[in-house]
C-alpha positions as CSV (number, residue, x, y, z in Angstrom):
1,M,95.4,90.6,149.6
2,A,96.1,88.0,146.6
3,Y,97.2,89.7,143.2
4,R,94.2,89.6,140.9
5,P,95.1,89.9,137.4
6,L,93.5,92.6,135.1
7,I,91.5,91.2,132.2
8,L,90.5,93.4,129.3
9,I,87.5,91.8,127.7
10,T,86.3,93.3,124.2
11,N,84.0,92.0,121.6
12,D,83.5,93.1,118.0
13,D,79.9,92.3,118.0
14,G,79.6,95.4,120.3
15,I,79.2,96.7,124.0
16,H,75.8,95.1,124.1
17,S,76.4,91.6,122.5
18,R,75.4,88.6,124.7
19,G,78.4,87.0,123.8
20,L,80.4,89.5,125.6
21,Q,78.3,89.0,128.6
22,A,79.1,85.4,128.4
23,A,82.8,86.3,128.2
24,V,82.2,88.5,131.5
25,S,80.8,85.7,133.2
26,A,83.4,83.2,132.0
27,C,86.3,85.7,133.4
28,A,85.0,86.9,136.6
29,P,86.3,84.2,138.9
30,Y,90.0,85.0,137.4
31,G,90.5,88.4,138.0
32,E,89.4,92.1,137.9
33,L,87.6,93.0,134.9
34,L,88.0,95.9,132.4
35,V,85.2,95.8,129.7
36,V,85.8,97.8,126.6
37,A,84.2,97.2,123.2
38,P,82.9,99.0,120.3
39,A,79.4,101.0,120.7
40,R,78.1,99.4,118.0
41,Q,78.3,96.2,115.9
42,Q,81.9,95.9,114.0
43,T,82.0,92.4,112.5
44,A,84.5,91.9,109.8
45,A,86.1,95.2,110.9
46,G,89.2,93.8,110.7
47,R,92.2,95.6,112.4
48,S,91.0,98.9,111.2
49,K,91.3,102.2,112.6
50,P,88.9,104.5,110.8
51,H,89.9,108.3,111.2
52,T,86.2,109.0,111.5
53,S,86.0,107.2,114.9
54,T,85.3,109.8,117.3
55,G,86.0,107.7,120.7
56,R,83.1,108.9,122.2
57,I,82.2,106.7,125.3
58,E,79.0,105.0,126.4
59,Q,78.8,103.3,129.9
60,V,76.8,100.0,129.9
61,V,76.4,98.1,133.5
62,F,77.3,94.3,133.6
63,E,75.8,92.2,136.1
64,M,78.5,89.9,137.3
65,P,77.8,86.2,138.3
66,G,76.4,85.4,142.0
67,G,79.4,85.5,144.5
68,T,81.7,87.9,142.4
69,P,82.8,90.8,144.2
70,G,80.8,93.9,143.8
71,G,78.2,92.3,141.8
72,R,78.3,94.6,138.8
73,I,80.8,96.4,136.7
74,V,80.7,99.3,134.3
75,G,81.4,98.5,130.6
76,L,82.7,101.4,128.3
77,G,81.3,101.1,124.6
78,V,83.8,103.1,122.2
79,D,83.0,104.7,119.0
80,G,85.6,102.9,117.3
81,S,86.5,99.5,115.8
82,P,87.4,96.7,117.8
83,A,91.1,97.5,117.5
84,Q,90.8,101.1,118.5
85,A,88.6,99.7,121.5
86,V,91.3,97.7,122.5
87,E,94.0,100.7,122.5
88,H,91.4,102.8,124.7
89,G,91.1,100.0,127.0
90,I,94.9,99.4,127.4
91,F,96.2,103.2,127.2
92,E,93.3,105.0,128.7
93,F,91.3,103.1,131.0
94,A,93.5,100.6,132.4
95,A,94.9,101.7,135.7
96,R,97.8,99.1,135.8
97,P,99.1,96.6,133.1
98,V,96.5,94.4,131.4
99,D,97.5,90.7,132.0
100,L,95.4,89.1,129.5
101,T,92.9,90.3,126.8
102,V,89.9,88.3,125.8
103,S,88.3,89.1,122.6
104,G,84.6,87.5,122.3
105,I,82.7,85.6,122.5
106,N,81.7,86.1,118.8
107,F,78.5,85.2,117.3
108,G,80.1,82.9,114.4
109,E,83.1,80.9,113.9
110,N,86.5,82.4,112.9
111,L,88.3,79.8,110.6
112,G,90.6,79.4,107.6
113,E,92.8,82.1,106.0
114,S,90.4,85.0,106.2
115,I,90.6,85.7,109.6
116,T,92.5,88.8,109.1
117,T,88.9,90.1,108.3
118,S,87.7,89.2,111.8
119,G,87.1,91.9,114.2
120,T,87.5,89.4,116.9
121,F,90.8,88.1,116.0
122,S,92.3,91.4,115.1
123,A,91.1,93.1,118.4
124,A,93.1,90.1,119.8
125,L,96.1,90.7,117.5
126,E,96.0,94.2,118.7
127,A,96.4,93.7,122.3
128,A,99.2,90.9,121.5
129,S,100.9,94.1,119.4
130,Y,101.4,95.5,122.6
131,G,102.8,92.6,124.8
132,V,99.7,91.5,126.3
133,P,98.6,87.6,125.9
134,A,95.4,87.2,124.2
135,I,92.4,85.0,123.4
136,A,90.0,85.3,120.6
137,A,86.8,83.1,121.2
138,S,84.3,82.6,118.7
139,R,81.0,80.2,118.8
140,Q,79.9,78.5,115.8
141,T,76.4,79.7,114.5
142,D,74.0,79.7,111.8
143,P,75.2,82.4,109.3
144,V,71.8,84.4,110.0
145,H,73.2,85.4,113.2
146,Y,76.7,87.0,112.0
147,L,75.0,90.2,111.9
148,D,71.6,89.7,113.5
149,H,72.2,89.2,117.3
150,T,68.6,89.0,118.5
151,A,68.2,85.4,119.1
152,N,68.9,84.2,122.5
153,L,71.6,81.9,121.6
154,D,73.0,79.5,124.4
155,F,76.6,80.8,125.0
156,S,77.4,78.6,128.0
157,T,79.3,75.8,126.5
158,A,81.6,78.3,124.6
159,A,82.0,80.2,128.2
160,H,83.1,76.8,129.8
161,F,85.9,76.4,127.3
162,L,86.6,80.1,127.4
163,S,86.8,79.8,131.3
164,R,89.1,76.8,131.3
165,L,91.5,78.3,128.7
166,V,91.7,81.6,130.8
167,E,92.5,79.6,133.9
168,I,95.3,77.6,132.1
169,V,96.9,81.0,130.5
170,L,97.0,82.9,133.6
171,A,98.5,80.1,135.4
172,K,101.3,78.9,132.8
173,G,101.3,82.1,130.6
174,M,101.3,81.4,126.7
175,P,102.9,78.6,124.9
176,Q,106.4,79.6,123.6
177,G,106.1,81.7,120.5
178,V,102.5,82.1,120.9
179,D,100.7,85.8,120.5
180,V,97.1,84.6,120.1
181,L,95.3,81.6,120.9
182,K,92.3,81.4,119.0
183,L,89.3,79.3,120.2
184,D,86.3,78.3,118.2
185,V,83.5,76.1,119.8
186,P,81.1,74.0,117.4
187,E,77.2,74.8,117.7
188,C,77.1,71.3,118.6
189,A,79.7,71.1,121.4
190,T,78.9,69.9,125.1
191,S,81.2,70.5,128.1
192,A,82.3,67.0,127.2
193,T,83.3,68.0,123.6
194,P,87.4,67.3,123.4
195,W,89.3,70.2,122.4
196,R,91.9,69.8,119.5
197,W,95.2,71.6,118.7
198,T,95.0,72.9,115.2
199,R,96.5,75.1,112.9
200,L,95.3,77.7,110.7
201,S,93.8,76.4,107.4
202,R,95.2,77.9,104.3
203,Q,91.8,77.3,102.4
204,R,88.9,79.8,102.5
205,Y,86.0,79.2,104.4
206,Y,83.9,82.0,103.6
207,F,83.3,82.4,99.7
208,P,82.1,85.6,98.2
209,V,78.8,85.0,96.2
210,K,78.2,87.4,93.3
211,P,75.2,89.9,93.7
212,T,72.3,90.3,91.4
213,R,71.7,93.8,90.2
214,P,69.1,95.4,87.9
215,S,71.4,98.2,87.3
216,Y,74.4,99.9,88.9
217,D,72.5,102.3,91.0
218,H,71.2,99.5,93.0
219,A,72.9,99.1,96.3
220,V,73.5,95.1,96.7
221,P,76.3,93.7,98.7
222,M,78.4,91.0,98.1
223,G,77.0,87.9,99.6
224,F,79.2,84.8,101.0
225,M,79.0,80.8,101.2
226,I,80.5,78.4,103.5
227,R,82.7,75.8,102.0
228,A,84.3,72.7,104.3
229,D,84.9,70.2,102.0
230,P,86.1,66.9,103.7
231,A,88.4,65.7,100.6
232,T,90.6,68.9,100.6
233,V,90.6,70.5,104.0
234,E,93.9,69.6,106.2
235,L,93.5,67.2,108.8
236,D,95.0,69.1,111.3
237,S,93.3,72.4,110.6
238,D,90.8,74.5,112.3
239,I,88.2,73.9,109.7
240,R,88.3,70.5,109.8
241,A,88.0,70.4,113.6
242,V,85.2,72.6,114.0
243,A,83.2,72.4,110.6
244,I,83.6,68.9,109.9
245,D,84.8,66.8,113.0
246,G,82.4,68.8,115.3
247,V,85.3,69.3,118.1
248,V,86.7,72.6,119.9
249,S,89.7,74.1,117.9
250,L,92.5,75.9,119.8
251,C,94.8,77.4,117.2
252,P,98.0,79.0,118.5
253,L,98.8,82.2,116.2
254,S,101.8,84.4,115.9
255,S,101.8,87.9,114.5
256,D,105.0,87.2,112.5
257,M,103.6,86.4,108.9
258,T,106.8,85.9,107.5
259,A,106.8,83.0,105.2
260,R,109.2,80.0,106.4
261,T,111.2,80.0,103.5
262,G,115.0,79.4,104.0
263,Q,117.4,81.7,102.9
264,A,118.9,79.2,100.4
265,E,115.5,78.7,98.4
266,L,115.2,82.5,98.3
267,A,118.5,83.3,97.0
268,A,118.1,80.9,94.6
269,W,114.9,82.4,93.4
270,G,116.1,85.9,93.5
């Protein structure tokens, strides 16, 4: 019997996310699936590992695409953060080494220098820290859907690009020096939309908006707004690709966040 890679699928939007179901459908043809995600919405949880997480498990049945062996699988919702869900997946539930982790498909694009707040990216980075190749996949949406996932959004185009990427990574492995491939699909994309290799923009994409409160005892969270100025955003960046040019962004990322400053410059500085 031919070897079937083990693919761990997670999603910071939670075990009941439509985006997670879309990722399951996209990955089903390429291997055996292990679905482990937070039991509840964990958007912007970053790579946190709260000590209050209980690790309690909820079982959720996922219907597989037609023709997939078995027809359905049981996913596991963990009372924990996205990073903790990945840890449970790799170290508790995987019966053999995980070949690939897919985090997504996220409600909302993850662009620019603030991706470290993203549970989607951080779950992928958590897997990569254990030597598992990882993909972080997101679909651009209206900001109203970032936390409210009741809308029946169409994830088929994002799933199409995720499927292509999974097939390539399983066949070729990751590019040299790459730990996470960050995939962001514009809302306007079709299957014919080109994809572009990008780099992570050093600009902010989500800007804080000062709350208005009548007094300190009123609970008012910070708001946010999106900024993508064509005059200043780097031409080769993920923000330019998705938010301005409307093409699919494929951004190769490394867990090595060391600044690329030469030893001579550092010695002269200090």
